[in-house]
C-alpha positions as CSV (number, residue, x, y, z in Angstrom):
1,M,0.0,0.0,0.0
2,R,1.0,3.6,-0.6
3,S,2.8,5.1,2.4
4,R,0.9,8.2,3.7
5,L,2.8,11.4,3.9
6,R,3.8,12.0,7.5
7,G,4.5,15.7,7.3
8,R,8.0,15.6,8.9
9,A,9.5,18.9,9.9
10,I,11.5,20.2,6.9
11,A,14.2,22.7,7.6
12,T,14.9,23.7,4.0
13,V,13.8,22.8,0.5
14,I,15.4,22.0,-2.8
15,T,17.8,24.8,-3.3
16,G,19.1,24.5,-6.8
17,V,22.3,24.1,-8.8
18,V,25.9,24.5,-7.7
19,T,27.8,26.7,-10.1
20,V,31.1,28.6,-10.0
21,A,31.5,32.2,-8.9
22,V,34.0,34.7,-7.7
23,T,34.4,38.4,-7.3
24,G,33.1,40.1,-10.4
25,S,32.6,37.2,-12.9
26,P,31.6,33.5,-12.9
27,L,35.2,32.4,-13.1
28,G,36.8,35.7,-12.1
29,G,39.6,34.0,-10.1
30,L,41.0,32.8,-13.4
31,G,42.5,34.7,-16.3
32,A,40.5,35.2,-19.5
33,L,42.5,32.4,-21.3
34,E,42.2,30.0,-18.3
35,T,38.5,30.7,-18.1
36,M,38.0,30.0,-21.8
37,L,40.0,26.8,-21.7
38,L,38.0,25.6,-18.6
39,L,34.7,26.2,-20.3
40,M,36.0,24.6,-23.5
41,E,36.7,21.4,-21.6
42,G,33.0,20.8,-21.8
43,E,30.3,20.2,-19.1
44,D,31.5,16.7,-18.1
45,K,35.0,17.8,-17.3
46,L,33.9,21.0,-15.8
47,G,31.5,19.2,-13.6
48,A,34.1,16.6,-12.6
49,R,36.5,19.3,-11.4
50,L,33.8,21.0,-9.4
51,A,32.6,17.7,-8.0
52,E,36.1,16.9,-6.8
53,S,36.4,20.2,-5.0
54,A,32.9,19.9,-3.5
55,Q,33.8,16.4,-2.1
56,E,36.9,17.9,-0.5
57,Q,34.9,20.6,1.2
58,L,31.6,19.0,2.1
59,P,31.0,16.3,4.8
60,M,30.5,13.4,2.5
61,M,28.7,10.2,3.6
62,R,31.1,7.3,3.1
63,D,28.8,4.4,4.2
64,A,28.7,2.0,1.2
65,A,25.1,0.9,1.6
66,V,23.8,4.5,1.7
67,V,26.0,5.7,-1.1
68,D,25.2,2.6,-3.3
69,Y,21.5,3.1,-2.7
70,V,21.6,6.7,-4.0
71,N,24.0,5.9,-6.8
72,N,22.1,2.9,-8.1
73,M,18.9,4.9,-8.1
74,G,20.6,7.8,-9.9
75,Q,22.1,5.5,-12.6
76,E,18.7,4.0,-13.3
77,L,17.3,7.4,-13.8
78,A,20.3,8.6,-15.9
79,R,19.9,5.5,-18.2
80,V,16.6,6.9,-19.5
81,S,17.5,10.6,-19.3
82,G,18.1,10.8,-23.1
83,R,21.7,12.1,-22.7
84,D,24.7,9.8,-22.8
85,D,27.6,12.2,-23.2
86,F,28.0,12.6,-19.4
87,E,29.7,10.4,-16.8
88,Y,26.9,10.5,-14.3
89,E,27.8,10.4,-10.6
90,F,25.6,10.6,-7.5
91,F,27.0,11.6,-4.1
92,V,25.5,11.8,-0.6
93,V,26.3,14.7,1.7
94,E,26.0,14.1,5.5
95,D,23.7,17.1,6.3
96,P,20.3,17.0,8.0
97,E,18.8,19.7,5.8
98,L,16.5,18.6,2.9
99,N,18.6,19.7,0.0
100,A,20.0,18.6,-3.3
101,F,22.0,20.1,-6.1
102,A,23.3,19.3,-9.6
103,L,26.6,20.3,-11.1
104,P,27.3,20.5,-14.9
105,G,28.0,17.2,-16.4
106,G,25.6,15.1,-14.4
107,K,27.2,15.3,-11.0
108,V,24.3,15.2,-8.4
109,F,24.6,15.7,-4.6
110,I,21.9,14.6,-2.2
111,N,21.8,15.4,1.5
112,T,21.1,12.7,4.0
113,G,18.3,15.0,5.2
114,A,16.6,14.5,1.9
115,I,16.7,10.8,2.4
116,L,15.2,11.1,5.9
117,A,12.5,13.6,4.9
118,T,11.1,11.5,2.0
119,D,8.6,8.7,2.6
120,S,9.7,6.3,-0.2
121,E,12.3,5.5,-2.7
122,A,10.0,6.9,-5.4
123,E,9.8,10.3,-3.6
124,L,13.6,10.5,-3.3
125,A,13.9,9.4,-6.9
126,G,11.6,12.2,-7.8
127,L,13.9,14.7,-6.2
128,V,17.0,13.1,-7.8
129,A,15.3,13.1,-11.2
130,H,14.4,16.8,-10.9
131,E,18.1,17.6,-10.2
132,L,19.3,15.2,-12.9
133,A,17.0,17.0,-15.3
134,H,18.7,20.3,-14.5
135,A,22.0,18.7,-15.6
136,V,20.6,17.1,-18.7
137,L,19.2,20.4,-19.8
138,S,22.5,22.1,-19.2
139,H,21.0,24.6,-16.7
140,G,24.2,24.6,-14.6
141,L,26.3,25.6,-17.5
142,Q,23.8,28.3,-18.5
143,R,24.1,29.7,-14.9
144,V,27.8,29.8,-15.2
145,T,27.7,32.0,-18.3
146,Q,24.9,34.3,-17.3
147,A,25.9,37.9,-16.3
148,N,23.6,38.0,-13.3
149,L,25.1,34.9,-11.8
150,F,25.5,36.3,-8.3
151,A,21.8,36.7,-7.3
152,N,20.9,34.7,-4.2
153,I,24.3,33.3,-3.4
154,G,23.9,30.9,-0.4
155,R,27.3,29.4,0.3
156,F,30.9,29.5,-0.9
157,I,33.3,26.6,-1.2
158,P,37.0,27.1,-2.3
159,F,37.6,25.7,-5.8
160,G,41.0,24.4,-6.7
161,G,43.9,26.6,-5.6
162,V,42.5,29.9,-6.9
163,L,40.1,32.5,-5.7
164,T,37.2,30.7,-7.3
165,N,34.2,29.5,-5.4
166,I,31.2,27.2,-5.8
167,A,28.0,29.0,-5.0
168,I,24.6,27.6,-4.5
169,L,22.2,29.6,-6.7
170,D,18.5,29.5,-7.5
171,Y,17.3,28.4,-10.9
172,S,14.8,30.6,-12.9
173,R,11.1,29.8,-12.9
174,V,11.4,28.6,-16.5
175,Q,14.3,26.2,-15.6
176,E,12.4,24.8,-12.7
177,R,9.3,24.1,-14.8
178,Q,11.5,22.4,-17.4
179,A,13.2,20.3,-14.7
180,D,9.8,19.3,-13.3
181,F,8.6,18.3,-16.8
182,L,11.7,16.3,-17.8
183,G,12.2,14.9,-14.2
184,T,8.7,13.5,-14.1
185,R,9.2,11.9,-17.5
186,I,12.5,10.3,-16.4
187,L,10.9,9.1,-13.2
188,A,8.0,7.4,-15.0
189,A,10.3,5.9,-17.7
190,S,12.5,4.4,-15.0
191,G,9.6,2.4,-13.5
192,Y,9.1,4.4,-10.4
193,A,5.7,5.7,-9.3
194,A,5.3,8.8,-11.4
195,D,4.0,10.9,-8.6
196,G,7.2,10.7,-6.5
197,L,8.1,14.4,-7.1
198,R,4.5,15.4,-6.8
199,N,4.2,13.8,-3.3
200,L,7.3,15.5,-2.2
201,M,5.9,18.8,-3.3
202,V,2.8,18.2,-1.3
203,T,4.9,17.8,1.8
204,L,6.7,21.0,1.1
205,N,3.5,22.8,0.4
206,D,2.0,21.6,3.7
207,R,5.1,22.7,5.6
208,S,5.2,26.1,4.0
209,G,1.7,26.8,5.1
210,D,2.4,25.5,8.6
211,D,4.3,27.1,11.4
212,G,7.4,27.1,9.1
213,G,6.0,30.1,7.3
214,D,7.1,31.0,3.8
215,F,10.4,29.6,2.5
216,A,12.8,32.0,0.8
217,W,13.1,29.4,-1.9
218,L,9.5,30.2,-3.0
219,S,10.5,33.8,-4.0
220,T,12.5,32.6,-7.0
221,H,10.8,29.3,-7.7
222,P,7.2,28.5,-8.7
223,A,4.8,28.4,-5.8
224,T,4.6,24.9,-4.5
225,D,0.8,24.6,-4.9
226,D,1.2,25.6,-8.5
227,R,3.8,23.0,-9.0
228,V,1.6,20.3,-7.5
229,R,-1.2,21.1,-9.9
230,Y,1.2,21.2,-12.8
231,L,2.8,17.8,-11.8
232,E,-0.7,16.3,-11.4
233,S,-1.8,17.4,-14.8
234,L,1.5,16.2,-16.3
235,I,1.0,12.7,-14.9
236,L,-2.7,12.5,-16.0
237,D,-2.2,14.1,-19.5
238,N,0.6,11.7,-20.4
239,G,-0.8,8.5,-18.8
240,Y,2.1,8.1,-16.5
241,N,1.8,5.2,-13.9
242,R,1.5,6.7,-10.4
243,Y,1.0,3.2,-8.9
244,A,4.4,1.7,-10.0
245,Y,7.4,0.9,-7.8
246,E,7.6,2.9,-4.5
247,G,10.2,1.1,-2.5
248,V,8.8,2.0,0.9
249,E,10.5,-0.8,2.9
250,K,13.9,-0.5,1.3
251,H,13.8,3.2,1.8
252,A,12.9,2.8,5.5
253,Q,15.9,0.5,6.0
254,I,18.3,3.0,4.5
255,Q,16.8,5.7,6.7
256,A,17.3,3.6,9.8
257,R,20.9,3.0,8.7
258,I,21.5,6.8,8.3
259,I,20.0,7.5,11.8
260,N,22.2,4.9,13.3
261,L,25.3,6.4,11.6
262,T,24.6,10.0,12.4
263,D,23.8,10.5,16.1
264,D,23.1,14.2,15.7
265,T,20.5,13.7,13.0
266,G,18.9,10.9,15.0
267,A,18.6,13.1,18.0
268,K,17.1,15.9,16.0
269,L,14.5,13.5,14.5
270,R,13.6,12.1,17.9
271,K,13.1,15.7,19.2
272,D,10.8,16.4,16.3
273,G,8.8,13.3,17.0
274,A,9.6,11.5,13.8
275,A,9.1,7.7,13.8
276,L,12.4,5.8,14.0
277,M,13.2,2.4,12.8
278,P,14.8,0.0,15.4
279,E,18.6,-0.4,15.3
280,E,18.3,-4.1,14.5
281,T,16.5,-3.4,11.2
282,A,18.0,-5.8,8.7
283,M,19.5,-4.5,5.5
284,E,18.3,-7.5,3.4
285,V,15.7,-6.3,1.0
286,P,12.9,-8.6,-0.2
287,E,13.0,-9.5,-3.9
288,S,9.9,-7.4,-4.6
289,E,11.7,-4.3,-3.1
290,T,15.0,-4.5,-5.0
291,T,14.7,-2.3,-8.1
292,P,12.0,-0.9,-10.2
293,E,10.5,-3.1,-12.8
294,N,11.5,-2.6,-16.4
295,A,10.4,0.8,-17.5
296,P,6.9,0.8,-18.8
297,E,6.2,2.3,-22.2
298,T,5.2,5.9,-21.8
299,P,3.6,8.0,-24.4
300,S,5.3,11.1,-25.7
301,P,4.7,13.8,-23.0
302,T,2.6,16.8,-23.7
303,P,4.3,20.1,-22.6
């Protein structure tokens, strides 16, 4: 049966892409020639360099079971993304906030907080598919080359040995709508329940109208209730299967593992009253909960 949304407390929401920024220009710490050569390397190599720097600066989750869970999910989604010129990689950041971001070239980072705040593998896959869509559509590279790159900078991370930084920036409304469209298509084609992202948006919508107030994220992204309506119409208009694989049990086991590995996160969740899985929860997954079934045939989507 479909797991009901439990409305966990959500500290933050999907932020957006990680791109490069410095004082004055996207790659201002580099000379003009160096900047040109870096961009000419292509999205894949640019993303690889940024991902390497991000891993050095962020608290990365190293547990094989958790990392493999997210990477295997991501690779399934990437397989049907329609773009095969990237070397897709999926990473897990040990951070309790619900957040995710994509670098150019198909490098996607997911916080442990996103895993803990979602109710099923399908919901998490919806978030991953959304971020993956940003990479497939080259939104990260577009942000790097835009003159107004510095709006809404959230955090800086040293990049390489120069005065260049990775900054978390917001996508435009148009880019968000495009990522919702392609992300849902990827989700359905992978064999996951097509309403994974929609269900996550319901949670965010409920939380933003609760004591959490308005999220700053909503000022530069489509309002969550509008997104829910759009995602619902997208699923219905294209005949996507919203009753396909959800992976509730497997997802709960991974959540339990993360809680056991991160005491601070577990304490926070206990304080917030979230249900915890017992420490002895086994990591064996029933055959029916291993991977999505073969992707169903989905009709060409209607924009």
